[in-house]
ZADREN-249274 format. One record per residue: x, y, z of N, C-alpha, C, CB in turn; residue in three letters. Coordinates in nm, 4 decimals, always signed. Glycine has a CB too. Layout:
// residues N
+----------+----------+----------+----------+----------+----------+----------+----------+----------+----------+----------+----------+------+
|      nc1 |      nc2 |      nc3 |     cac1 |     cac2 |     cac3 |      cc1 |      cc2 |      cc3 |     cbc1 |     cbc2 |     cbc3 | code |
+----------+----------+----------+----------+----------+----------+----------+----------+----------+----------+----------+----------+------+
|        X |        Y |        Z |        X |        Y |        Z |        X |        Y |        Z |        X |        Y |        Z |  ALA |
...
+----------+----------+----------+----------+----------+----------+----------+----------+----------+----------+----------+----------+------+
END
This chain:
// residues 82
+----------+----------+----------+----------+----------+----------+----------+----------+----------+----------+----------+----------+------+
|      nc1 |      nc2 |      nc3 |     cac1 |     cac2 |     cac3 |      cc1 |      cc2 |      cc3 |     cbc1 |     cbc2 |     cbc3 | code |
+----------+----------+----------+----------+----------+----------+----------+----------+----------+----------+----------+----------+------+
| +12.6209 | +14.5145 | +28.3161 | +12.4857 | +14.5043 | +28.2156 | +12.4529 | +14.3687 | +28.1982 | +12.5051 | +14.5662 | +28.0630 |  MET |
| +12.3189 | +14.3122 | +28.1928 | +12.2532 | +14.2105 | +28.1766 | +12.2504 | +14.1722 | +28.0241 | +12.1306 | +14.2316 | +28.2368 |  THR |
| +12.2703 | +14.0433 | +27.9769 | +12.2650 | +14.0159 | +27.8422 | +12.2133 | +13.8774 | +27.8351 | +12.3975 | +14.0348 | +27.7735 |  GLU |
| +12.1025 | +13.8558 | +27.7696 | +12.0499 | +13.7414 | +27.7706 | +12.1202 | +13.6649 | +27.6308 | +11.8883 | +13.7603 | +27.7764 |  ILE |
| +12.1920 | +13.5526 | +27.6611 | +12.2542 | +13.4798 | +27.5747 | +12.1669 | +13.3615 | +27.5241 | +12.3748 | +13.4400 | +27.6329 |  ILE |
| +12.0840 | +13.3048 | +27.5910 | +12.0177 | +13.1853 | +27.5338 | +11.8624 | +13.1867 | +27.6157 | +12.1206 | +13.0331 | +27.5656 |  GLY |
| +11.7958 | +13.1364 | +27.5227 | +11.6374 | +13.0998 | +27.5903 | +11.5867 | +13.0024 | +27.5073 | +11.5188 | +13.2281 | +27.5945 |  ARG |
| +11.5251 | +12.8954 | +27.6067 | +11.4598 | +12.7849 | +27.5366 | +11.3228 | +12.7702 | +27.6279 | +11.5614 | +12.6393 | +27.5300 |  TRP |
| +11.2372 | +12.7187 | +27.5427 | +11.0975 | +12.6922 | +27.6095 | +11.0482 | +12.5495 | +27.5668 | +10.9828 | +12.8082 | +27.5618 |  GLN |
| +10.9753 | +12.4917 | +27.6415 | +10.9210 | +12.3755 | +27.6135 | +10.7919 | +12.3344 | +27.6628 | +11.0000 | +12.2949 | +27.6454 |  ALA |
| +10.7117 | +12.2263 | +27.6045 | +10.5790 | +12.1897 | +27.6621 | +10.4680 | +12.3046 | +27.6384 | +10.5971 | +12.1623 | +27.8202 |  GLY |
| +10.3502 | +12.2409 | +27.6606 | +10.2338 | +12.3451 | +27.6468 | +10.1191 | +12.3426 | +27.7454 | +10.1700 | +12.3295 | +27.5143 |  HIS |
| +10.0530 | +12.4312 | +27.7503 |  +9.9639 | +12.4276 | +27.8735 |  +9.8103 | +12.4760 | +27.8236 | +10.0299 | +12.5356 | +27.9987 |  SER |
|  +9.7300 | +12.3880 | +27.8818 |  +9.5847 | +12.4179 | +27.8359 |  +9.5326 | +12.5205 | +27.8968 |  +9.4921 | +12.3140 | +27.8546 |  ASP |
|  +9.5863 | +12.5784 | +28.0008 |  +9.5214 | +12.6784 | +28.0957 |  +9.6088 | +12.8100 | +28.1181 |  +9.4969 | +12.6074 | +28.2381 |  TRP |
|  +9.7259 | +12.8079 | +28.0602 |  +9.8166 | +12.9316 | +28.0711 |  +9.8529 | +12.9639 | +27.9426 |  +9.9432 | +12.9142 | +28.1559 |  LEU |
|  +9.8832 | +13.0848 | +27.9149 |  +9.9117 | +13.1042 | +27.7649 | +10.0853 | +13.1153 | +27.7781 |  +9.8229 | +13.2631 | +27.6902 |  PRO |
| +10.1480 | +13.0621 | +27.8511 | +10.2952 | +13.0647 | +27.8598 | +10.3419 | +12.9102 | +27.8570 | +10.3458 | +13.1450 | +27.9995 |  ILE |
| +10.4500 | +12.8860 | +27.7766 | +10.4844 | +12.7265 | +27.8003 | +10.5480 | +12.7206 | +27.9402 | +10.5988 | +12.6583 | +27.6803 |  PRO |
| +10.5283 | +12.5800 | +27.9847 | +10.5402 | +12.5407 | +28.1249 | +10.6786 | +12.5294 | +28.1446 | +10.4673 | +12.4127 | +28.1629 |  PRO |
| +10.7717 | +12.5238 | +28.0649 | +10.9222 | +12.5067 | +28.0938 | +11.0136 | +12.6067 | +28.0165 | +10.9674 | +12.3598 | +28.0551 |  TYR |
| +11.0870 | +12.6729 | +28.0929 | +11.1648 | +12.7760 | +28.0204 | +11.3003 | +12.7536 | +28.0878 | +11.1048 | +12.9345 | +28.0343 |  GLU |
| +11.4166 | +12.7956 | +27.9961 | +11.5380 | +12.7755 | +28.0425 | +11.6064 | +12.9278 | +27.9875 | +11.6048 | +12.6242 | +27.9828 |  ILE |
| +11.6919 | +13.0055 | +28.0816 | +11.7279 | +13.1474 | +28.0275 | +11.8810 | +13.1409 | +28.0689 | +11.6333 | +13.2884 | +28.1023 |  ILE |
| +11.9722 | +13.1570 | +27.9718 | +12.0956 | +13.1827 | +28.0194 | +12.1404 | +13.3112 | +27.9767 | +12.1836 | +13.0845 | +27.9838 |  LEU |
| +12.2162 | +13.3772 | +28.0885 | +12.2467 | +13.5274 | +28.0861 | +12.3756 | +13.5708 | +28.1078 | +12.1748 | +13.5948 | +28.1780 |  GLU |
| +12.4433 | +13.6617 | +28.0730 | +12.5831 | +13.6991 | +28.0978 | +12.5510 | +13.8258 | +28.1916 | +12.6777 | +13.7329 | +27.9511 |  LEU |
| +12.6104 | +13.8195 | +28.3213 | +12.6170 | +13.9345 | +28.3976 | +12.7707 | +13.9455 | +28.4441 | +12.5114 | +13.9275 | +28.5184 |  ILE |
| +12.8239 | +14.0251 | +28.3853 | +12.9948 | +14.0026 | +28.4001 | +13.0379 | +14.0162 | +28.5326 | +13.0872 | +14.1107 | +28.3178 |  PRO |
| +13.1008 | +13.9081 | +28.6013 | +13.1812 | +13.8205 | +28.4992 | +13.1088 | +13.7055 | +28.5219 | +13.3460 | +13.8005 | +28.5197 |  PRO |
| +12.9883 | +13.6796 | +28.5743 | +12.9175 | +13.5337 | +28.6018 | +12.8243 | +13.5113 | +28.4618 | +12.8051 | +13.5356 | +28.7631 |  LYS |
| +12.8033 | +13.3768 | +28.4465 | +12.6929 | +13.3261 | +28.3847 | +12.5834 | +13.2749 | +28.4658 | +12.7318 | +13.2333 | +28.3052 |  TRP |
| +12.4564 | +13.3345 | +28.4452 | +12.3593 | +13.2659 | +28.5123 | +12.2570 | +13.1979 | +28.4429 | +12.3053 | +13.3428 | +28.5904 |  LEU |
| +12.2229 | +13.0616 | +28.5067 | +12.1062 | +12.9915 | +28.4364 | +11.9799 | +12.9957 | +28.5274 | +12.1435 | +12.8358 | +28.4018 |  LEU |
| +11.8795 | +13.0401 | +28.4692 | +11.7403 | +13.0203 | +28.5293 | +11.6561 | +12.9233 | +28.4621 | +11.6651 | +13.1455 | +28.5309 |  THR |
| +11.5834 | +12.8369 | +28.5655 | +11.5020 | +12.7443 | +28.5162 | +11.3774 | +12.7776 | +28.5812 | +11.5486 | +12.6071 | +28.5359 |  TYR |
| +11.2575 | +12.8017 | +28.4690 | +11.1215 | +12.8278 | +28.5440 | +11.0251 | +12.7085 | +28.5035 | +11.0503 | +12.9814 | +28.4991 |  LEU |
| +10.9217 | +12.7238 | +28.5866 | +10.8197 | +12.6155 | +28.5648 | +10.6946 | +12.7209 | +28.5654 | +10.8163 | +12.4808 | +28.6937 |  VAL |
| +10.6088 | +12.7127 | +28.4762 | +10.4892 | +12.8098 | +28.4603 | +10.5240 | +12.9535 | +28.5078 | +10.3623 | +12.7573 | +28.5454 |  PHE |
| +10.6336 | +12.9843 | +28.4665 | +10.6912 | +13.1319 | +28.5041 | +10.7297 | +13.1517 | +28.6455 | +10.5859 | +13.2441 | +28.4754 |  GLY |
| +10.7467 | +13.0513 | +28.7159 | +10.7961 | +13.0554 | +28.8681 | +10.9363 | +12.9970 | +28.8651 | +10.6967 | +12.9641 | +28.9764 |  GLU |
| +11.0412 | +13.0940 | +28.9150 | +11.1720 | +13.0374 | +28.9350 | +11.1883 | +12.9077 | +29.0041 | +11.2451 | +13.1261 | +29.0024 |  ARG |
| +11.2459 | +12.8167 | +28.9401 | +11.2889 | +12.7152 | +29.0501 | +11.4192 | +12.6891 | +29.0654 | +11.2354 | +12.5920 | +29.0337 |  LYS |
| +11.5079 | +12.7416 | +28.9967 | +11.6341 | +12.7318 | +29.0021 | +11.7336 | +12.8522 | +28.9365 | +11.6521 | +12.6097 | +28.9465 |  ALA |
| +11.8199 | +12.9075 | +29.0166 | +11.9085 | +12.9987 | +28.9504 | +12.0500 | +12.9721 | +29.0097 | +11.8612 | +13.1500 | +28.9697 |  LEU |
| +12.1338 | +12.9446 | +28.8897 | +12.2710 | +12.9058 | +28.9206 | +12.3595 | +12.9574 | +28.8542 | +12.2952 | +12.7868 | +28.9127 |  ILE |
| +12.4862 | +13.0163 | +28.9215 | +12.5828 | +13.0835 | +28.8637 | +12.6902 | +13.0036 | +28.8091 | +12.6279 | +13.1703 | +28.9475 |  GLY |
| +12.7576 | +13.0119 | +28.7046 | +12.8864 | +12.9759 | +28.6633 | +12.9774 | +13.0719 | +28.6345 | +12.8812 | +12.9037 | +28.5643 |  PHE |
| +13.1276 | +13.0392 | +28.6424 | +13.2233 | +13.0991 | +28.6252 | +13.2598 | +13.1002 | +28.4563 | +13.3167 | +13.0419 | +28.7189 |  ASP |
| +13.2175 | +13.0111 | +28.3920 | +13.2472 | +13.0045 | +28.2432 | +13.1421 | +12.9689 | +28.1754 | +13.3492 | +12.9170 | +28.2056 |  THR |
| +13.1212 | +13.0280 | +28.0062 | +13.0070 | +12.9746 | +27.9449 | +13.0241 | +12.8345 | +27.9091 | +12.9718 | +13.0500 | +27.8308 |  GLU |
| +13.1114 | +12.7726 | +27.9008 | +13.1199 | +12.6225 | +27.8576 | +13.0512 | +12.5748 | +27.9926 | +13.2920 | +12.5526 | +27.8225 |  GLU |
| +13.0761 | +12.5825 | +28.0875 | +13.0138 | +12.5325 | +28.2204 | +12.8643 | +12.5419 | +28.1973 | +13.0599 | +12.6232 | +28.3553 |  GLU |
| +12.8373 | +12.6647 | +28.1752 | +12.6807 | +12.6988 | +28.1927 | +12.6009 | +12.6189 | +28.0656 | +12.6521 | +12.8853 | +28.1826 |  ALA |
| +12.6787 | +12.6183 | +27.9636 | +12.6074 | +12.5446 | +27.8418 | +12.5875 | +12.4147 | +27.8583 | +12.6769 | +12.5521 | +27.7182 |  ARG |
| +12.7061 | +12.3330 | +27.9385 | +12.7010 | +12.2205 | +27.9625 | +12.5712 | +12.1794 | +28.0532 | +12.8219 | +12.1943 | +28.0111 |  ARG |
| +12.5343 | +12.2547 | +28.1484 | +12.4340 | +12.2627 | +28.2505 | +12.2978 | +12.2996 | +28.1705 | +12.4763 | +12.3750 | +28.3669 |  ASN |
| +12.3016 | +12.3658 | +28.0627 | +12.1790 | +12.3692 | +27.9631 | +12.1307 | +12.2389 | +27.9065 | +12.2122 | +12.4540 | +27.8431 |  VAL |
| +12.2210 | +12.1966 | +27.8650 | +12.2189 | +12.0510 | +27.7952 | +12.1591 | +11.9318 | +27.8753 | +12.3664 | +12.0074 | +27.7614 |  VAL |
| +12.2252 | +11.9489 | +28.0084 | +12.1975 | +11.8451 | +28.0926 | +12.0364 | +11.8722 | +28.1405 | +12.3112 | +11.8429 | +28.2164 |  TRP |
| +12.0143 | +12.0027 | +28.1880 | +11.8729 | +12.0341 | +28.2254 | +11.7697 | +12.0001 | +28.1235 | +11.8596 | +12.1768 | +28.2550 |  LEU |
| +11.8133 | +12.0253 | +27.9868 | +11.6996 | +12.0044 | +27.8982 | +11.6593 | +11.8318 | +27.8879 | +11.7447 | +12.0719 | +27.7441 |  LYS |
| +11.7497 | +11.7611 | +27.9391 | +11.7262 | +11.6178 | +27.9431 | +11.6637 | +11.5675 | +28.0736 | +11.8545 | +11.5473 | +27.9202 |  THR |
| +11.6466 | +11.6575 | +28.1598 | +11.5846 | +11.6196 | +28.2896 | +11.4494 | +11.6731 | +28.3149 | +11.6686 | +11.6623 | +28.3988 |  ARG |
| +11.4177 | +11.7894 | +28.2315 | +11.2760 | +11.8463 | +28.2501 | +11.1744 | +11.7559 | +28.1996 | +11.2573 | +11.9803 | +28.1797 |  CYS |
| +11.0578 | +11.7295 | +28.2507 | +10.9433 | +11.6582 | +28.2319 | +10.8828 | +11.7127 | +28.1193 | +10.8583 | +11.6568 | +28.3436 |  PRO |
| +10.9104 | +11.7207 | +27.9969 | +10.8450 | +11.7750 | +27.8952 | +10.7890 | +11.6785 | +27.8006 | +10.9252 | +11.8609 | +27.8342 |  VAL |
| +10.8195 | +11.5423 | +27.8348 | +10.7439 | +11.4238 | +27.7690 | +10.7911 | +11.4299 | +27.6023 | +10.5580 | +11.4449 | +27.7919 |  TYR |
| +10.7027 | +11.4318 | +27.5087 | +10.7468 | +11.4400 | +27.3920 | +10.7449 | +11.5783 | +27.3036 | +10.6830 | +11.3460 | +27.3380 |  ASP |
| +10.7616 | +11.6803 | +27.3810 | +10.7654 | +11.7938 | +27.3479 | +10.9226 | +11.8456 | +27.3239 | +10.6883 | +11.8601 | +27.4448 |  ASP |
| +10.9378 | +11.9393 | +27.2156 | +11.0752 | +11.9479 | +27.1908 | +11.1072 | +12.0833 | +27.2447 | +11.1137 | +11.9274 | +27.0408 |  ASP |
| +11.2393 | +12.1188 | +27.2838 | +11.2702 | +12.2555 | +27.3340 | +11.2710 | +12.3472 | +27.1926 | +11.4269 | +12.2579 | +27.4232 |  TRP |
| +11.2299 | +12.4436 | +27.2180 | +11.2229 | +12.5675 | +27.1130 | +11.3424 | +12.6608 | +27.1290 | +11.0857 | +12.6598 | +27.1349 |  ILE |
| +11.4340 | +12.6956 | +27.0660 | +11.5295 | +12.7812 | +27.0631 | +11.4907 | +12.9202 | +27.0487 | +11.6094 | +12.7460 | +26.9724 |  ASP |
| +11.4707 | +12.9947 | +27.1468 | +11.4275 | +13.1459 | +27.1486 | +11.5613 | +13.2373 | +27.1489 | +11.3314 | +13.1809 | +27.2903 |  LEU |
| +11.6711 | +13.1847 | +27.1274 | +11.8062 | +13.2539 | +27.1516 | +11.8141 | +13.3627 | +27.0617 | +11.9303 | +13.1625 | +27.1316 |  THR |
| +11.8489 | +13.4996 | +27.0972 | +11.8700 | +13.6257 | +27.0197 | +11.9577 | +13.5787 | +26.9048 | +11.9402 | +13.7482 | +27.1080 |  PRO |
| +11.9124 | +13.6213 | +26.7932 | +11.9929 | +13.6083 | +26.6628 | +12.1146 | +13.6610 | +26.6693 | +11.9333 | +13.6681 | +26.5513 |  GLN |
| +12.1357 | +13.7738 | +26.7344 | +12.2728 | +13.8271 | +26.7253 | +12.3430 | +13.8467 | +26.8664 | +12.2678 | +13.9633 | +26.6500 |  VAL |
| +12.4617 | +13.7674 | +26.8804 | +12.5331 | +13.7664 | +27.0144 | +12.6896 | +13.7724 | +26.9560 | +12.4933 | +13.6161 | +27.1186 |  HIS |
| +12.7633 | +13.8818 | +27.0187 | +12.9055 | +13.8947 | +27.0060 | +12.9658 | +13.8979 | +27.1314 | +12.9440 | +14.0088 | +26.9329 |  ASP |
| +13.0246 | +13.8054 | +27.1867 | +13.0770 | +13.7774 | +27.3226 | +13.1945 | +13.8824 | +27.3523 | +13.1312 | +13.6206 | +27.3326 |  PRO |
+----------+----------+----------+----------+----------+----------+----------+----------+----------+----------+----------+----------+------+
END
């Protein structure tokens, strides 16, 4: 069963109602999946063996995305029990 563990969005668009950049961290036992979207189109889907490794890559990806001065908004579900 898929469980969304983390979700972040950044940027703004004048012509689409969705934020341009989105990162989604999912747990699909036994793997952790990291999806990177640009304007809703999947640009990367990466699998990891551990949550620590996946979260390290979320942090890294947030520093590489071209969001200019916009901050990442954390949309992570409030309840998560691993």
